[in-house]
C-alpha positions as CSV (number, residue, x, y, z in Angstrom):
1,M,-0.2,-0.5,0.2
2,S,1.1,3.4,-1.2
3,S,2.5,5.3,1.9
4,Q,0.9,8.2,0.3
5,P,-2.2,8.7,0.5
6,A,-4.3,8.7,-2.7
7,I,-8.1,7.8,-4.2
8,Q,-8.1,4.7,-5.7
9,A,-11.4,4.5,-7.1
10,I,-13.8,6.5,-7.6
11,Y,-17.9,5.4,-8.3
12,R,-21.3,6.7,-8.1
13,Y,-24.9,5.3,-7.9
14,P,-27.3,6.9,-10.7
15,V,-30.1,5.1,-9.4
16,K,-30.1,4.1,-5.7
17,G,-30.0,0.3,-4.9
18,L,-28.6,-0.8,-8.2
19,S,-25.2,-0.8,-9.5
20,P,-21.9,0.8,-9.1
21,Q,-20.7,3.0,-12.0
22,A,-17.1,3.1,-11.7
23,L,-15.3,6.7,-13.1
24,P,-11.7,7.5,-14.2
25,R,-12.4,10.9,-12.9
26,T,-15.5,13.6,-12.0
27,R,-16.0,17.3,-11.0
28,L,-16.8,17.8,-7.3
29,T,-19.1,21.1,-6.9
30,P,-19.2,22.8,-3.9
31,G,-22.1,21.6,-1.1
32,G,-22.7,18.7,-4.0
33,T,-22.8,15.2,-4.5
34,L,-20.4,13.5,-7.3
35,P,-22.6,14.2,-10.5
36,A,-25.6,11.7,-11.2
37,D,-25.3,9.8,-8.0
38,R,-28.5,8.5,-6.5
39,L,-30.2,10.8,-9.4
40,Y,-32.8,8.5,-9.8
41,A,-34.7,6.0,-7.0
42,I,-37.0,3.8,-7.3
43,E,-40.0,4.0,-4.8
44,N,-41.1,1.2,-3.4
45,G,-45.0,2.1,-2.2
46,P,-46.0,5.1,-2.1
47,T,-43.7,8.2,-0.3
48,G,-44.6,11.5,-1.1
49,F,-42.4,12.5,-2.6
50,D,-42.7,15.8,-5.0
51,P,-40.3,16.1,-7.9
52,A,-41.5,19.8,-7.6
53,A,-40.0,20.4,-4.3
54,P,-37.8,17.4,-3.1
55,A,-37.6,16.6,0.7
56,Y,-35.2,13.8,2.3
57,F,-36.8,10.6,2.8
58,A,-35.3,7.8,4.4
59,K,-33.9,5.2,2.6
60,Q,-36.3,2.2,3.4
61,R,-38.8,4.0,1.2
62,F,-37.0,3.0,-1.9
63,L,-35.8,-0.5,-3.1
64,M,-32.3,-0.9,-1.6
65,L,-30.1,-3.3,-0.6
66,M,-30.6,-3.6,3.1
67,K,-34.1,-5.0,2.5
68,N,-34.2,-6.3,-1.3
69,E,-30.4,-8.2,-2.3
70,R,-31.9,-9.2,-5.1
71,L,-31.2,-5.7,-6.4
72,A,-27.2,-6.6,-6.1
73,A,-28.3,-9.6,-8.6
74,L,-29.1,-7.4,-11.5
75,R,-25.9,-5.7,-13.5
76,T,-27.1,-2.4,-14.7
77,D,-25.3,0.7,-16.2
78,F,-26.3,4.5,-17.1
79,D,-25.9,6.7,-19.9
80,E,-25.5,10.0,-18.4
81,T,-25.7,12.0,-21.7
82,T,-29.1,9.9,-22.8
83,H,-30.3,8.7,-19.2
84,T,-31.0,5.4,-21.0
85,L,-31.0,2.7,-18.1
86,A,-29.9,-1.0,-19.1
87,I,-30.2,-3.9,-17.1
88,E,-29.7,-7.4,-17.2
89,S,-30.8,-10.1,-15.6
90,E,-29.2,-13.7,-15.6
91,G,-27.0,-12.7,-17.9
92,H,-29.5,-11.6,-20.9
93,Q,-30.7,-7.6,-21.1
94,S,-34.0,-7.6,-19.5
95,L,-34.8,-4.1,-20.8
96,R,-32.9,-0.5,-21.8
97,A,-35.4,2.6,-20.9
98,D,-34.8,6.4,-21.5
99,L,-35.6,7.4,-17.6
100,R,-36.3,11.0,-19.4
101,T,-39.3,9.7,-20.4
102,P,-43.1,8.7,-19.1
103,E,-42.3,5.2,-21.2
104,G,-39.5,4.3,-19.8
105,R,-39.9,5.0,-16.5
106,L,-43.2,2.7,-16.6
107,A,-40.8,0.6,-18.7
108,V,-38.8,0.3,-15.5
109,E,-41.4,0.0,-12.9
110,A,-43.0,-3.0,-14.7
111,F,-39.8,-5.0,-15.1
112,F,-39.8,-4.2,-10.4
113,R,-43.2,-5.5,-10.7
114,R,-41.7,-8.7,-12.6
115,Y,-38.9,-9.0,-10.8
116,M,-39.8,-8.8,-6.8
117,P,-43.2,-8.9,-6.9
118,T,-43.5,-10.0,-2.9
119,E,-40.6,-7.0,-1.9
120,L,-43.1,-4.6,-2.8
121,R,-45.4,-2.6,-1.0
122,G,-47.1,-1.0,-3.4
123,P,-46.5,-0.1,-7.1
124,P,-42.5,0.8,-7.7
125,K,-42.2,4.3,-9.3
126,V,-39.3,6.1,-10.9
127,L,-38.3,8.9,-9.1
128,V,-36.2,11.9,-10.0
129,G,-36.0,15.8,-8.3
130,G,-33.7,17.2,-10.8
131,K,-30.0,17.9,-9.0
132,H,-31.9,16.1,-6.3
133,S,-29.9,13.4,-4.6
134,F,-31.5,10.2,-3.1
135,S,-28.6,9.8,-0.4
136,D,-28.8,7.7,3.0
137,V,-28.6,10.9,4.6
138,A,-30.0,14.6,4.0
139,K,-27.1,16.1,3.1
140,K,-25.2,16.5,0.4
141,V,-22.2,14.7,0.8
142,V,-19.1,12.1,-0.5
143,S,-19.1,9.1,1.1
144,I,-15.2,8.1,1.5
145,I,-13.9,4.3,2.6
146,N,-10.5,3.7,3.3
147,L,-9.1,0.3,2.2
148,A,-7.2,0.1,5.4
149,S,-9.9,0.1,7.6
150,V,-11.7,-2.7,5.3
151,A,-8.6,-5.0,5.5
152,E,-8.5,-4.9,9.3
153,L,-12.2,-5.4,9.3
154,E,-11.1,-8.0,6.9
155,N,-8.6,-9.8,9.9
156,A,-11.4,-9.7,12.1
157,I,-14.1,-11.7,10.1
158,G,-11.7,-14.1,9.0
159,A,-12.7,-14.0,5.5
160,P,-12.8,-11.6,2.1
161,V,-14.2,-8.5,2.0
162,N,-15.0,-6.5,-0.7
163,P,-14.6,-3.1,-0.9
164,L,-17.9,-2.1,-2.7
165,R,-20.5,-4.0,-0.1
166,F,-19.8,-0.3,1.6
167,R,-21.3,2.0,-1.8
168,A,-18.5,4.7,-1.5
169,N,-18.1,7.1,-3.7
170,L,-14.6,7.6,-3.1
171,Y,-12.2,4.6,-2.0
172,V,-8.7,5.8,-0.7
173,S,-5.1,4.1,-0.3
174,G,-2.3,5.1,1.7
175,W,-4.0,6.0,5.3
176,P,-3.4,3.8,8.3
177,A,-6.8,2.1,9.1
178,W,-9.8,4.1,10.8
179,R,-7.2,7.4,10.1
180,E,-11.0,8.4,8.5
181,F,-12.1,9.0,11.5
182,D,-9.3,11.6,12.9
183,L,-10.0,13.6,10.1
184,L,-13.5,15.2,11.0
185,G,-13.7,18.3,11.1
186,R,-10.6,18.8,9.2
187,E,-10.3,19.0,5.4
188,I,-8.5,17.2,2.5
189,S,-7.2,18.5,-0.4
190,A,-7.5,16.7,-3.9
191,G,-6.7,17.0,-7.7
192,Q,-6.3,20.4,-8.3
193,S,-8.1,22.6,-6.4
194,A,-11.0,20.5,-4.9
195,R,-11.1,20.5,-0.6
196,L,-13.5,18.3,1.4
197,K,-14.1,17.8,5.2
198,P,-15.3,14.6,6.5
199,V,-18.3,15.7,8.7
200,K,-19.7,12.6,10.1
201,R,-18.8,8.6,10.5
202,I,-21.0,6.1,8.8
203,V,-22.9,3.3,10.6
204,R,-22.9,0.7,8.5
205,C,-26.6,-1.1,8.1
206,A,-27.4,-4.8,7.3
207,A,-26.9,-3.6,3.1
208,T,-23.4,-4.8,4.2
209,N,-24.1,-8.0,4.4
210,V,-24.9,-9.0,0.7
211,D,-22.5,-10.0,-1.5
212,P,-22.7,-7.2,-4.3
213,A,-21.4,-9.7,-6.6
214,T,-24.3,-12.6,-5.7
215,G,-27.1,-10.9,-3.8
216,I,-26.3,-13.3,-1.4
217,R,-26.1,-12.5,2.6
218,D,-23.2,-14.2,3.5
219,L,-21.1,-11.8,5.9
220,E,-22.2,-10.1,9.1
221,I,-20.6,-7.0,8.7
222,P,-22.2,-4.8,10.8
223,A,-21.6,-7.4,14.3
224,T,-18.4,-7.8,13.1
225,L,-17.4,-4.1,13.6
226,M,-19.3,-4.2,17.2
227,R,-17.4,-6.8,18.3
228,A,-13.9,-6.5,17.2
229,F,-14.2,-2.6,17.5
230,G,-16.9,-1.5,19.1
231,N,-19.1,0.2,17.0
232,M,-20.4,0.0,13.6
233,D,-18.6,2.6,11.7
234,C,-16.7,2.4,8.9
235,G,-15.9,5.3,6.8
236,V,-16.9,9.1,6.7
237,Y,-19.4,11.5,5.0
238,A,-17.4,14.5,3.8
239,E,-18.9,17.9,2.7
240,V,-17.3,19.6,-0.9
241,I,-16.4,22.6,0.3
242,A,-14.3,23.9,-2.5
243,G,-14.3,22.7,-6.2
244,G,-12.6,21.1,-9.1
245,E,-11.4,18.2,-10.7
246,I,-10.5,14.5,-9.0
247,A,-9.4,11.3,-10.9
248,I,-8.0,8.2,-9.8
249,G,-4.5,8.7,-8.6
250,D,-4.8,11.6,-7.2
251,A,-3.2,12.2,-3.6
252,L,-4.6,13.8,-0.6
253,S,-3.5,15.8,1.6
254,E,-4.2,16.9,4.7
255,T,-5.3,20.4,6.0
256,S,-5.4,22.4,9.4
257,R,-8.5,21.8,11.6
258,S,-11.3,23.7,9.7
259,R,-13.2,26.4,11.6
């Protein structure tokens, strides 16, 4: 592992609960998420979400891995230019749909009615709210995972842990294990001009028990974290303080504590 902290991977999740999308680079904006991160969500029964006045709702109101592990068995891809979602199931493409059109959204909703009928609490509905992000937290943030912390968790659990279980935006190497918790309230520089401030530890839920490759619940991540480390935290949420382009391989440097 490199001694210089650096970004090892960048991911976004265009549709909440569906496949991660790897990015070689992206542009951060102050007070924002990664572009198109959790841009869409699939409502699991009526929420009262108003696209004209988008507001935060708890993740349990949408299809998501904590309750709906079958989602991990799907392979999805999102084209940011056309807003086309492709869904592959059991090795075959099941659907291509433009999420900007009523017809495209209806096609996606029909797919999930067929795919997981017993897990639906009402008609599934594709939601979008302009620049709203269907994040697990109300504030717009970027999630960061320290790969050394994942390695410590692997030692504790006695099995490999795919870092994608944590569905983070940035995966970082070069920090000591759990260093991310010490950075709360400080600022991190990345790329030429981007700066982030970690603001909150991420409490892990049962979604991390699901193998992102198979959709099988095969590990006990929160329970292992609690038993081995006394809490269920892994990773941090960070606010974007200054914008700029970031890319895989960019070094990270710590600044003094933010005021």
